[in-house]
Legacy VTK file of the C-alpha trace (Angstrom):
# vtk DataFile Version 3.0
C-alpha trace
ASCII
DATASET POLYDATA
POINTS 572 float
124.674 -74.441 41.662
123.776 -72.872 38.399
121.182 -74.411 36.508
121.810 -76.029 33.029
119.251 -74.654 30.726
118.315 -77.108 27.585
117.941 -75.905 23.899
114.400 -77.160 24.363
113.748 -74.846 27.118
115.458 -72.038 25.353
113.333 -72.502 22.031
110.109 -70.592 23.291
107.323 -68.430 21.631
107.754 -64.734 22.537
104.585 -63.385 24.405
102.307 -60.987 22.000
103.062 -57.698 22.146
101.279 -55.298 24.863
98.738 -52.560 23.384
101.114 -49.939 23.433
103.794 -51.879 21.670
101.057 -53.155 19.164
100.171 -49.343 18.328
103.866 -48.051 18.118
104.293 -51.080 15.411
101.371 -49.858 13.444
102.283 -46.474 13.824
105.734 -47.363 12.312
104.675 -49.556 9.047
104.975 -47.712 5.805
101.271 -46.119 4.855
102.307 -46.504 1.611
102.364 -50.310 1.456
98.937 -50.743 3.139
95.836 -51.297 1.530
93.626 -48.500 0.336
91.081 -49.282 2.487
93.223 -48.944 5.533
94.362 -45.448 4.213
92.556 -42.095 4.284
90.793 -40.764 1.515
93.240 -38.538 -0.502
90.391 -36.517 -1.860
89.745 -34.815 1.535
93.334 -33.218 1.445
93.607 -32.806 -2.344
94.515 -29.357 -3.703
92.426 -27.679 -6.584
94.677 -28.271 -9.279
94.955 -32.061 -8.379
91.075 -31.852 -8.232
90.925 -30.270 -11.429
93.544 -32.525 -13.363
92.408 -35.754 -11.640
95.740 -36.393 -10.237
94.424 -37.384 -6.870
93.084 -40.460 -8.470
96.528 -41.562 -10.159
97.258 -44.472 -7.410
94.088 -46.199 -7.927
94.264 -45.779 -11.697
97.619 -47.126 -11.610
96.693 -49.998 -9.458
93.782 -50.689 -11.799
96.197 -51.062 -14.929
98.291 -53.670 -13.167
95.345 -55.892 -12.054
91.418 -55.949 -11.044
90.488 -53.943 -8.407
88.820 -55.225 -5.186
86.795 -54.109 -2.348
89.935 -53.440 -0.312
91.443 -51.257 -2.989
88.711 -48.876 -2.500
89.402 -45.631 -0.099
87.221 -45.102 2.571
84.678 -42.318 2.280
85.775 -39.029 3.396
84.334 -37.821 6.821
82.869 -34.680 5.446
80.509 -37.161 3.155
79.340 -39.464 5.888
75.944 -39.646 6.526
76.275 -38.462 10.088
78.303 -35.141 8.799
75.743 -34.349 6.133
72.663 -35.120 8.588
74.198 -32.724 11.170
74.603 -29.846 8.464
71.118 -30.736 7.377
69.366 -30.129 10.402
70.899 -26.986 11.404
69.260 -25.294 8.395
66.010 -27.329 8.104
62.637 -25.709 9.094
59.972 -28.535 8.395
57.044 -26.058 8.616
59.037 -23.231 6.503
57.322 -21.302 3.810
57.439 -22.525 0.241
59.268 -19.910 -1.983
58.385 -19.791 -5.242
56.816 -23.159 -5.218
60.259 -24.641 -3.525
59.513 -27.060 -0.694
61.564 -26.308 2.576
63.380 -29.708 2.128
64.872 -28.353 -1.095
66.054 -25.167 0.184
67.509 -26.807 3.068
69.508 -29.208 0.994
70.654 -26.085 -0.890
71.966 -24.482 2.215
73.575 -27.530 3.304
75.635 -27.482 0.042
75.911 -23.740 -0.403
79.506 -23.528 -0.879
79.870 -26.318 -3.423
76.904 -24.928 -5.225
78.549 -21.733 -5.516
81.582 -23.337 -6.962
79.362 -25.212 -9.637
77.685 -21.866 -10.563
80.965 -19.757 -11.250
82.366 -22.736 -12.928
79.521 -22.709 -15.207
79.807 -19.322 -15.949
83.845 -19.452 -16.649
82.977 -22.432 -19.043
80.538 -20.243 -21.363
82.991 -17.633 -21.122
85.696 -19.643 -22.552
83.725 -21.051 -25.196
82.780 -17.229 -26.363
86.320 -16.634 -26.297
86.942 -19.540 -28.541
84.634 -18.130 -31.176
86.585 -14.524 -31.085
89.978 -16.364 -31.486
88.541 -18.407 -34.351
87.571 -15.308 -36.341
90.711 -13.897 -35.544
92.541 -16.875 -36.914
90.389 -16.993 -40.274
91.149 -13.179 -40.773
95.057 -13.638 -39.823
94.901 -16.730 -42.821
93.335 -14.044 -44.968
95.844 -11.272 -44.375
93.133 -9.191 -42.627
93.547 -7.191 -39.317
91.700 -9.146 -36.456
89.917 -7.876 -33.726
92.939 -8.686 -31.065
95.178 -6.658 -33.430
97.947 -9.628 -32.994
99.996 -10.293 -36.148
101.444 -13.529 -35.077
99.619 -16.533 -35.614
101.548 -18.427 -32.703
99.954 -16.167 -30.393
96.789 -16.733 -31.449
96.966 -20.527 -31.384
98.318 -20.429 -27.823
94.789 -18.560 -27.028
93.246 -21.005 -28.774
94.867 -23.683 -26.522
94.552 -21.960 -23.302
90.823 -21.008 -23.967
90.134 -24.768 -24.886
92.227 -26.083 -21.977
90.306 -23.430 -19.492
86.776 -25.021 -20.757
87.735 -28.532 -20.586
89.098 -28.378 -17.119
86.448 -26.234 -15.692
83.552 -28.201 -17.091
85.067 -31.397 -15.632
85.656 -29.651 -12.070
82.080 -28.671 -12.206
80.617 -31.764 -12.985
82.887 -33.713 -10.621
81.746 -31.485 -7.972
78.229 -31.888 -9.452
78.588 -35.577 -9.005
79.934 -35.562 -5.386
77.050 -33.253 -4.284
74.471 -35.571 -5.983
75.789 -38.813 -4.509
75.680 -37.097 -1.075
72.140 -35.780 -1.417
71.130 -39.368 -2.466
72.672 -40.771 0.659
71.151 -37.997 3.012
67.743 -38.580 1.612
67.722 -42.356 2.275
69.027 -41.505 5.590
66.524 -39.067 6.665
63.822 -41.118 5.226
64.555 -44.297 7.239
65.402 -42.001 10.352
61.833 -40.477 10.174
60.190 -44.123 9.468
61.403 -45.330 12.740
60.000 -42.264 14.529
56.374 -42.375 13.409
53.847 -43.990 15.711
51.394 -46.444 14.478
48.756 -43.992 13.870
50.887 -41.651 12.085
52.349 -44.381 9.950
48.852 -45.186 8.690
49.110 -41.925 6.402
52.282 -43.894 4.547
52.302 -47.330 3.499
55.022 -49.373 3.016
55.463 -48.715 -0.595
55.486 -45.001 -0.119
58.501 -45.443 2.017
60.425 -47.871 -0.018
59.818 -45.437 -3.052
60.869 -42.478 -1.187
64.338 -44.310 -0.419
64.665 -45.679 -3.725
63.167 -43.983 -6.612
62.582 -40.393 -5.384
66.272 -40.577 -3.800
67.668 -41.814 -7.224
65.445 -38.857 -9.296
67.095 -36.406 -6.766
70.390 -37.651 -7.494
69.870 -37.630 -11.352
68.340 -33.964 -10.973
71.005 -32.695 -9.275
73.821 -34.621 -11.514
72.279 -32.815 -14.397
71.629 -29.375 -13.017
74.724 -27.414 -14.370
73.055 -27.578 -17.765
70.279 -25.348 -16.349
72.733 -22.661 -15.829
75.037 -23.457 -18.840
72.026 -23.635 -21.529
70.458 -20.506 -21.134
73.620 -18.711 -20.566
75.186 -20.099 -23.636
71.739 -19.006 -25.555
72.670 -15.195 -24.427
76.185 -15.191 -25.222
75.616 -17.045 -28.544
72.899 -14.425 -29.597
74.779 -11.250 -28.266
77.867 -12.229 -30.203
75.898 -12.588 -33.512
74.426 -9.375 -33.220
77.834 -7.784 -32.220
79.800 -9.288 -34.860
77.577 -9.904 -37.619
74.131 -8.565 -37.990
71.524 -7.262 -35.423
68.636 -8.698 -37.316
70.133 -12.126 -37.653
70.407 -12.201 -33.891
66.871 -10.922 -33.379
65.637 -14.024 -35.658
67.715 -16.287 -33.442
66.248 -14.983 -30.421
62.483 -15.690 -32.010
63.413 -19.323 -32.851
65.016 -19.436 -29.323
61.726 -18.080 -27.616
59.291 -20.396 -29.628
61.633 -23.457 -28.580
61.534 -22.970 -25.423
57.978 -21.901 -24.960
57.100 -25.467 -26.480
59.532 -27.043 -24.442
58.012 -25.602 -21.225
54.698 -26.649 -22.310
55.808 -30.274 -22.646
57.843 -30.185 -19.475
54.585 -29.226 -17.468
52.826 -32.174 -19.426
55.777 -34.532 -18.591
55.588 -33.433 -14.607
51.773 -34.145 -14.569
52.452 -37.813 -16.006
55.119 -38.501 -13.699
53.115 -37.479 -10.828
50.426 -39.801 -11.641
53.095 -42.523 -12.699
54.527 -42.088 -9.173
51.165 -42.619 -7.576
50.918 -45.960 -9.494
54.443 -46.854 -8.922
53.800 -46.450 -4.960
50.523 -48.404 -5.166
52.082 -51.317 -6.988
55.065 -51.468 -4.567
52.734 -51.249 -1.498
50.754 -54.280 -2.890
53.579 -56.309 -3.974
55.708 -55.769 -0.659
52.438 -56.499 1.364
51.992 -59.602 -0.439
55.303 -60.878 0.123
55.236 -60.078 3.749
51.985 -61.921 4.413
52.692 -65.082 1.659
51.711 -67.571 4.069
48.251 -66.243 4.502
47.806 -65.700 1.059
49.015 -69.170 0.073
46.699 -70.551 2.874
43.522 -68.669 1.601
44.399 -69.284 -2.065
44.601 -65.614 -3.118
47.416 -65.703 -5.669
44.989 -65.184 -8.543
43.451 -62.260 -7.011
46.504 -60.741 -6.223
48.003 -61.410 -9.781
44.785 -59.666 -11.324
45.136 -56.537 -8.801
49.043 -56.218 -9.925
48.089 -56.699 -13.587
45.696 -54.008 -13.380
48.306 -51.746 -11.802
51.048 -52.644 -14.157
48.488 -51.963 -17.397
47.765 -48.519 -15.847
51.600 -47.860 -15.235
52.550 -49.016 -18.769
50.042 -46.759 -20.365
51.375 -43.987 -18.395
54.950 -44.682 -19.199
53.945 -44.784 -23.326
52.273 -41.323 -22.763
55.436 -39.928 -20.756
57.898 -41.421 -23.098
56.044 -40.119 -26.178
55.967 -36.288 -24.993
59.765 -36.671 -24.070
61.225 -38.013 -26.978
59.167 -35.370 -28.929
60.889 -32.445 -26.647
64.224 -34.179 -26.959
64.013 -34.203 -30.831
63.086 -30.792 -30.979
65.759 -29.522 -28.591
68.151 -31.606 -30.408
67.477 -30.215 -34.010
67.079 -26.326 -32.412
71.095 -25.596 -33.284
70.526 -26.361 -36.907
67.141 -24.382 -36.917
69.282 -21.505 -35.255
71.954 -21.667 -37.807
69.599 -21.959 -40.904
67.670 -18.818 -39.825
70.410 -16.627 -38.814
72.392 -17.320 -42.144
69.172 -17.051 -43.998
68.277 -13.603 -42.497
71.875 -12.338 -42.528
71.933 -13.253 -46.849
68.740 -11.661 -47.314
69.712 -8.599 -45.669
73.621 -8.131 -46.489
73.007 -10.205 -49.841
76.476 -11.666 -49.421
78.308 -14.303 -47.092
82.104 -14.684 -46.826
83.830 -17.937 -45.404
84.888 -16.006 -42.483
81.490 -14.819 -41.669
79.976 -18.352 -42.173
82.610 -20.020 -40.276
82.377 -17.485 -37.312
78.785 -17.950 -37.207
78.990 -21.673 -36.842
81.659 -21.146 -34.306
78.879 -19.073 -32.335
76.020 -21.353 -32.819
78.043 -23.954 -31.386
78.650 -22.595 -28.127
74.836 -23.835 -27.460
74.849 -26.873 -29.205
75.967 -28.967 -26.403
73.842 -27.075 -24.301
70.696 -27.784 -26.443
71.562 -31.598 -26.539
71.687 -32.011 -22.752
69.109 -29.457 -21.807
66.183 -31.800 -22.293
67.571 -34.532 -20.167
68.302 -31.730 -17.714
64.446 -30.319 -17.866
63.258 -33.912 -17.462
65.318 -34.458 -14.403
64.249 -31.244 -12.876
60.491 -32.012 -13.267
61.095 -35.607 -11.769
63.269 -33.929 -8.924
60.765 -31.394 -8.193
58.199 -33.702 -7.606
60.039 -36.114 -5.434
61.346 -33.173 -3.229
57.500 -32.470 -2.578
57.057 -36.003 -1.572
59.855 -36.070 0.676
59.270 -32.892 2.148
55.619 -33.943 2.804
57.175 -37.034 4.471
59.727 -35.386 6.563
57.218 -32.625 7.683
54.423 -34.873 8.590
53.535 -35.327 12.347
55.334 -38.081 14.082
52.229 -38.590 16.416
49.088 -38.532 15.207
46.511 -36.262 16.988
43.073 -37.607 17.993
40.490 -36.756 15.668
36.557 -36.364 16.515
35.135 -38.267 13.871
31.536 -38.267 14.574
29.467 -35.217 15.810
29.162 -35.007 19.501
25.482 -34.429 20.936
24.414 -32.413 23.786
23.930 -35.545 26.223
27.566 -36.680 25.115
28.884 -33.123 26.088
27.080 -33.553 29.394
28.232 -36.769 29.976
31.886 -36.369 31.850
32.215 -40.210 32.584
32.490 -41.837 28.962
33.831 -39.767 26.483
36.074 -37.307 28.233
37.414 -39.916 30.538
40.810 -41.141 29.731
41.309 -44.892 28.579
44.234 -45.271 30.929
42.459 -44.624 34.267
44.236 -43.254 37.200
41.699 -42.671 39.675
37.961 -42.187 38.793
34.544 -44.050 39.478
32.505 -45.624 37.004
29.366 -47.083 37.870
30.020 -46.482 41.740
33.188 -48.717 41.357
36.699 -47.294 42.167
39.179 -47.760 39.057
42.808 -47.913 40.826
46.020 -46.360 39.428
47.432 -48.517 36.412
44.245 -50.248 35.595
42.650 -49.940 32.115
38.856 -49.779 31.983
37.047 -49.404 28.504
33.313 -49.014 28.804
30.820 -49.315 25.622
33.587 -47.712 23.329
33.619 -47.278 19.552
36.715 -46.655 17.620
37.362 -45.772 13.951
40.154 -44.535 11.680
39.983 -41.296 10.065
38.505 -41.173 6.464
41.908 -39.564 5.459
44.005 -42.513 6.839
45.458 -45.591 5.190
43.704 -47.715 7.534
40.685 -47.785 5.085
42.331 -49.714 2.629
42.243 -52.725 5.358
40.517 -55.597 3.738
38.865 -57.753 6.589
38.991 -61.397 5.394
37.424 -63.089 8.345
34.824 -62.237 11.441
36.072 -61.612 15.010
36.109 -64.528 17.388
32.933 -65.611 18.900
32.194 -65.112 22.772
32.725 -68.718 23.341
36.274 -68.821 21.845
37.262 -65.476 23.385
36.179 -67.006 26.809
38.282 -70.268 26.053
41.177 -68.383 25.341
41.097 -66.237 28.418
40.317 -69.134 30.665
43.467 -70.888 28.978
45.511 -68.025 29.653
44.702 -67.423 33.409
45.436 -71.017 33.786
48.999 -70.984 32.442
52.041 -71.698 34.809
52.945 -68.055 34.669
49.539 -66.708 35.963
49.957 -69.115 38.792
53.048 -68.028 39.861
52.117 -64.446 39.868
48.931 -65.039 41.820
50.982 -66.850 44.787
53.315 -63.636 44.239
50.159 -61.689 45.548
49.559 -60.112 42.203
45.805 -60.036 41.612
44.771 -60.841 37.917
41.591 -60.002 36.721
40.584 -59.199 33.130
37.077 -58.833 31.646
36.383 -58.537 27.800
33.516 -58.770 25.714
33.736 -59.774 22.129
35.019 -56.794 19.752
32.938 -56.360 16.685
35.262 -54.974 13.768
33.616 -53.716 10.857
34.756 -52.129 7.715
32.917 -49.790 5.237
34.620 -48.417 2.273
33.057 -45.028 2.956
33.657 -44.926 6.587
36.827 -46.768 7.085
37.729 -49.680 9.707
36.321 -49.237 12.983
35.904 -51.099 16.354
32.300 -51.393 17.967
31.283 -52.263 21.500
34.465 -52.379 23.168
34.431 -53.522 26.865
37.481 -53.946 28.528
38.519 -54.522 32.325
42.334 -54.971 32.861
43.689 -54.447 36.443
47.334 -53.675 37.001
49.836 -56.424 36.759
47.578 -58.796 35.032
48.845 -60.742 32.066
45.858 -60.561 28.842
46.390 -62.459 25.764
44.352 -60.887 22.738
43.263 -64.100 20.444
41.864 -63.361 16.858
41.914 -64.526 13.518
43.246 -62.252 10.548
41.363 -59.021 10.274
39.653 -59.547 13.774
41.121 -55.964 14.988
43.767 -57.114 17.093
46.173 -54.714 16.231
43.527 -51.941 16.238
42.547 -52.691 19.504
46.065 -52.050 20.626
46.324 -48.726 18.801
42.827 -47.891 20.627
44.000 -48.381 24.114
47.376 -46.531 23.226
45.077 -43.664 22.132
46.238 -43.690 18.408
42.815 -45.035 16.900
40.281 -42.096 17.474
37.704 -43.006 20.034
33.972 -41.581 18.611
31.918 -42.741 21.814
32.242 -44.667 24.883
LINES 1 573
572 0 1 2 3 4 5 6 7 8 9 10 11 12 13 14 15 16 17 18 19 20 21 22 23 24 25 26 27 28 29 30 31 32 33 34 35 36 37 38 39 40 41 42 43 44 45 46 47 48 49 50 51 52 53 54 55 56 57 58 59 60 61 62 63 64 65 66 67 68 69 70 71 72 73 74 75 76 77 78 79 80 81 82 83 84 85 86 87 88 89 90 91 92 93 94 95 96 97 98 99 100 101 102 103 104 105 106 107 108 109 110 111 112 113 114 115 116 117 118 119 120 121 122 123 124 125 126 127 128 129 130 131 132 133 134 135 136 137 138 139 140 141 142 143 144 145 146 147 148 149 150 151 152 153 154 155 156 157 158 159 160 161 162 163 164 165 166 167 168 169 170 171 172 173 174 175 176 177 178 179 180 181 182 183 184 185 186 187 188 189 190 191 192 193 194 195 196 197 198 199 200 201 202 203 204 205 206 207 208 209 210 211 212 213 214 215 216 217 218 219 220 221 222 223 224 225 226 227 228 229 230 231 232 233 234 235 236 237 238 239 240 241 242 243 244 245 246 247 248 249 250 251 252 253 254 255 256 257 258 259 260 261 262 263 264 265 266 267 268 269 270 271 272 273 274 275 276 277 278 279 280 281 282 283 284 285 286 287 288 289 290 291 292 293 294 295 296 297 298 299 300 301 302 303 304 305 306 307 308 309 310 311 312 313 314 315 316 317 318 319 320 321 322 323 324 325 326 327 328 329 330 331 332 333 334 335 336 337 338 339 340 341 342 343 344 345 346 347 348 349 350 351 352 353 354 355 356 357 358 359 360 361 362 363 364 365 366 367 368 369 370 371 372 373 374 375 376 377 378 379 380 381 382 383 384 385 386 387 388 389 390 391 392 393 394 395 396 397 398 399 400 401 402 403 404 405 406 407 408 409 410 411 412 413 414 415 416 417 418 419 420 421 422 423 424 425 426 427 428 429 430 431 432 433 434 435 436 437 438 439 440 441 442 443 444 445 446 447 448 449 450 451 452 453 454 455 456 457 458 459 460 461 462 463 464 465 466 467 468 469 470 471 472 473 474 475 476 477 478 479 480 481 482 483 484 485 486 487 488 489 490 491 492 493 494 495 496 497 498 499 500 501 502 503 504 505 506 507 508 509 510 511 512 513 514 515 516 517 518 519 520 521 522 523 524 525 526 527 528 529 530 531 532 533 534 535 536 537 538 539 540 541 542 543 544 545 546 547 548 549 550 551 552 553 554 555 556 557 558 559 560 561 562 563 564 565 566 567 568 569 570 571
């Protein structure tokens, strides 16, 4: 008998699509209707004309003209610009212990090799830009000669062709400089991301002893201030090529088209200005180095204060911290005033250099020729204008280069540092210590040895009359001990309570032998010698659960570092 299906049974919800059908559904969607965040970045496949004319940005420009852009309207980053891809390219060419060529740190050489192709494009584009500017001066002179019914250097009798040449040279100059700075901006952004990624990865691999060489303020400054200065230095780097090249082209054209002595006077002005500017740049770099040291110290103090804010409030250290930060801030402001004073003087001098150059060359030309036509005057102004923009931007580029050079040296010192610090013999060894093989030369984590006719089994820890001290070059010397170590009675009480815990009782029933003998540790601090632990005696058997109890500054972390072999042992 056939079953009669009711309308309620026929009205059912369809099952969800299978993974295969869902994938086919997504593939069948029109990608042009998806938000930009789900589409691939068009820059990855953009052609050279599209990049030069910025046509690849047209979709997002059109969308931005209709409404306010949101996060989902941003394209994802190009795969070649990701930190993983950049770091892989960097590590293939980076040599941490490489030689400093002309004072350039290895990390800077590795950066240059990583972006070798992009930097070559920037260099070629800068040369093309200066050549196009020089061609404009020739065309401007030809136009003036054409308007005065004179024969021009191109021997072109049609003004339309001269206008077409002027338009073409201007278009080439504008498009080239835009492409140069677009490529430079992309390199600079990638350098900043790469620097932050490298510093972060390195900080995670540092051991406790190796981390003593770099404070929290150092790492934060490397990832923020130094990475930003590398970005700024790279962003302004084309002017280091365009500026000197524009000077040379301008002086050569003045000598060829006008007068040799006028060009020689211009060379004297430029050499004098560049000499003074170089001296100023050295002073600025020195002040910048001092300023970074003060900033590191200020960031370190404030960061550690925020991390231990509860302890600071408990001991009422707010006023002391405020005085210390105020002292650092006053020194920082003093250096900033001197730094900006030198920078303003350098900027104003280079800003006025085109005016001085025009006046000197025109004056020398008039003194020699005793006449100056309109064509010659406008041609000379056009030639001087070749280096005008470069002279305006060069002071900022020099300042950015000085900052980036210091930051790259700091980054290289951090990346090339040892991840696991080696043991250092701090105190001179005596002949008795050299002959005693059961103390100084015995390992802290014993495997099988006899101490006082007692056998130490494998996996046990035995420390007898040992002294430990951080090296004088370590940042551990800056630790301030605020409270003494625990007394012997407090240590015994804490040890007994830990051995009587339920966990210890359970392990004892399971057949694990628990035994720990510890004597009070004397943690002292001397500014001239550094933080040290004296008279450490510790016996811990395998499988034991031991708790180290002590007040702030008692030396708990240093004791762990000593047991791990990170804090150098001086005796015992």
